[in-house]
N, C-alpha and C positions, 0 to 999 in steps of 0.2 A: 260528705265523704261523695254519695254516689252521685248527687250532681256535678262535680268536680269530674270525677271521671268519664261521666257526657258526654264534659266540656271538650274533654282532652279528645277522646275518641271523635268527636263530631269535628274538632281540627285535626286531626288525623285525617279524617276519609274526606274533608275536604280541600286539604292539599295535594292528596293521592288525586282524588278525582281532577285537580286542575292541571297537576304535573301529567297523566293521562291522557287531559284533553291537548295538550300542549302536543304531547307524542303525536297525536293522531291529526294534530291541526292540516289538511295537506297545503296551506297557506306556506308551510314549515319546509324550505327547499334543503336538507344535508348534500354539504359540498365534501369531495373528498379531493386533499392536493395531495400528492405525489410528486416525489423528486427523482428524477431518474439517476443514478449513478454516471460519471464516466465512463467512456469504455474503456475497458484495459485493451494498452496497445503492445505489443509484443516484439520484441527487437533479437536479431544473433549477430553477434562480431564474433570473429574467427581472426586468426591471425597464428603467432612466432613468438614466442618470448627463448630468450638466450638467459644465460647465467648471469646475474645479476639486471638482468634487463625488466624494464616495465613499456608496458604499449597503456594507449590512454583514446577511446574511444565516445564521444559525447552522441548527445542525443537532450531533446526538448520535450519536457511535459506541457498537456493543455489545460493543468485544470489541480487542487489539492487531491492526494490521496496517498494511496500505499506505494513505494517504490523498493523489486527487490530484483538482485540479481544473482544471478546462480552462474556457478562453473557446473557448466554442462559435459565436456569432454575433457578432457588432459592427456595427450600420450605422445611418448612413446608410454608414461610410468605414469598411469592411473590412479597410482596410492601416494604419490610427489600431496605434497601442501607448499601451496602459493599461495601470496596475499594477492586480495580481491577487496576492490573499496569503491564506494558511493563517494560521489561529492559537487560541487561545485562548477560549472565550465564558463570562464570568463572570455573566453575567446581565445587564450594564449595558454592557460594552465590549468590546472583540478585540483580543485581545493577541497583535499578528501573531508569527509565529516564522519563517514561508517566505513572499521577498517577490518577486515579477516584476515590476520597473516599466516593462518593454515588452513586455508579452505583448500578442501580436495571436491573430486568430483560427487556433484548433488550439493555441493554445502555452498550458500550462499551468505549476503547480506541483504537486511529489509530496513527503509527509512520510511519519513514520511515526508513529503511535500506540503506549503503553505498554501502552494497553485501554479500560477504556470511559470515555465522558467527553462533557463540551461543548466541541463546537469551531466556527468561525465560517469565513466563506470572506468578502473583502470586495474590490470590486471600486474604483478610485480613480482621476482624473485627475490620474498623478504627475507627468505635464511639463507640462500647461496644453494639451495639444492635443485636445479637444472642444471646437470649437467650434461646434457645435450637440447639444443633446440629443441621445441616442445611446441605443439600444435595445441590450440584449444580452442574451445566454443564457448562465448559466453552469450546465456538467454537475460534478455532485461525484460520486465512488466512493471510500467508505468500508468497514469492517467495521458 
């Protein structure tokens, strides 16, 4: 039994020495592969919305990643809730895919795109809450 332990110990020591030698081999050069994320682009859209109205702004993404649209300001009533949506833009219409019909200041929607493409952000009076023409600013961040 003692002979078996010595053989096992010899194998473990030899394996450790071989691994140690490989780790110190000057001909082995480690490589680091890094991918840099696409830069985030921030765009701001402003305008005016009226009772039962809607306004669409379109933009393009250059890569896959997260897209966020946030209602930054809404005046004169900053407590009002309004619709905010993200979608795809085909040159004529905005086919919304993510929507929040009760967005207020500081609230938004976030989605993910699988690659470069044409998108849109839409602000709309979802619940007939706009009693007077209201000014807004939407901030969109995308790849």
